[in-house]
N, C-alpha and C positions, 0 to 999 in steps of 0.2 A: 472534568468529564460530565458535568451537569448536562442533562438532556440527551446525552449520548449513550446512556446505559442500554436502552432498548435496541439501539442500532448495533452496539457491540454484541449484545445477546443474539441478535439476528445473524450477525457475521459468524459468531460461534456455531450456530445451528447450521448455517450454510457450509461451514468448514467441516463439521461432522458429516454432513451429507456427501460432500465432495470427496472425502477420504474413501468412502465406500464405492465410488464410481470408477470402474476399471478404465474408462477412457480418459480419466484425469490422473492416472498413475504418474505421468511425467512431472506433475507438481508435487507429488508426495512420495518420492523414492527414498527409502530408508538407507540405501547404500551409497548415497551421493551427498556431497557437501553443497547444500543449497539453502536459499532463503525463499520462503513463500511470502507473497504479498497478497493480502485480502483487502479489497477496497469496496466500500459501499457509501451511499449517500442517503440521507433521510428521505429524499424525494424519489428514490428508485423503486419503491414499493416491494421491498424484500429481495432485490437482486444484489448479488455480490460478485465482483469480478476478481479473478485470480491471476497472478503472474508468478513466475518462478525465476530466480536468478542463481547462477552458480556462486558459491562462496567467494570466488576470486573476482566477481563482478562488483563487489561492494565499493572498493576504493575507486575504480574507474567510473562507476555511476556518479559518485559524489564529485569527482574531478570534472566530469563533463558538465554536470549541473552547475558547477561554479561559474562557468562562462555565462550561462543563462542568468544566474543570480546577479552577476556584475552588470550585465546589460539591463536587467530589470531595475537595479539600483540607479543606473544612469537615467532611465526613463522616469523613475519616480522623482529623482532630483530635479529634472527638467520641468516636471509638473508641480514642483513645490510640495511634494508629499513626504511622509516619513521614509527614511532610507536604510532601515536595518534589514539584514538578510531575511529575517522572519517576515517582514512586511511584503517581501517579494513573493512569498508563497501564494498569496491571493492571485497575483498575476499568473504565476506558473501553473497553478492548479485549476483556476477558474475556467480557462478555455478548454482544457482537457476534460474537466468535469461536465461542461456544457455539451461537448460532443459525445461523451460517454452517456449522458442522460438521454440524449436523442436516440442513441443506439439501443440502450436498455428499453426505452419506451416502445421502440418498434419491434422488440423481441429478438434483436440480433444476437447471435451466439458468441460472436467475437468482435473485438474492436479493431478498427483499421490502424490505430496508433497505440502502441504499448506505452505504459506510464514510466518509461525509463527516466526521462528528465525530471518528472514529478517525484519519483521515488528517490532519485539522486539528490533532489533539492532537500528532501527531508533528512537524508543522511548527511548532507553538507551543513545544514542549518542546526541540526540537533545531534551533535557528536555523542551525547549520552545514549541516544537510541541506537546509534551504530555500535557503541561499546556493548550495550546489552545484547544485541544480535550476535556480535562476535563472541561474547562470553557463552551464550547458549550453544552456539556452534562448536566452541572449543571443548565443551564437556562431552560431546559425541553421543549423548543419549537422547537428544531431541533435535527436531528440525526447528530452526528459528522462524518465527512468523511475524511479519510486520503488518499490523492491523491498522487500517486507515479509515476513519469515519469522517464523512463530509456533511456539511449542512450548506448546500449551495442555494442561494436565493434564485428564484426564477426571473426576477427583474434585474435591473442594472445596478441596484444598490449593493456594492461589494462590501460595505461596512457590516452587513449582516452575515457575510460568509464566514464559516468556521471550519476548522480542521482539527481533528484529534488523532494522534497516532500513539501506538504502544507496541512494545516488543513482547512477545510471549513464546512459550515453548510448546511444541507439539511432540509428545513422546513418540519416539521411533517405533516402539512396540505396537502402537495403535494403528500404524499404517498397513496397507494391504501387503506390502513387501517386508513388513517388520517381523520381529522374532516370534510373534504368536500367530502369524498369518496361516490360515487353514487349520488352526488348532482350537478355535473357539467353539 
């Protein structure tokens, strides 16, 4: 996680701010089984994008991404490059990250393309992250959050591209619909 600490700190601050926003309640509902995804890039100047998925979406997201991973592996093999599923993440995330960077730079409030395939690729390539999210959800006292930090180069050199992801728990009591809502 070297070099990503400030980015994850910034994502945490954005998450804290977003919890208090009434128009973002759909992402932070204490009474539903969901997973929140928070994504930011070192080049996005403090912006964080959020997505929410129902708990039942985890396996289908990973399964759908599997076909993209297989296609990426085939492309990499034809180009004579490394062919592990993790190597495909660069291909899968870089195009989406480039489009997201343009939208963030222009101040767009929403993206045209949700990160479904990208999130699914993380869940497919890193089963331990998927297990952590499932474990957090199974306890029932917290909303699982997948935090994704990107370091996308602005040029064509994909070797400098980096991604870090972690699962964390957002206590349900802290949400606007949580146990202490209106009592603070």
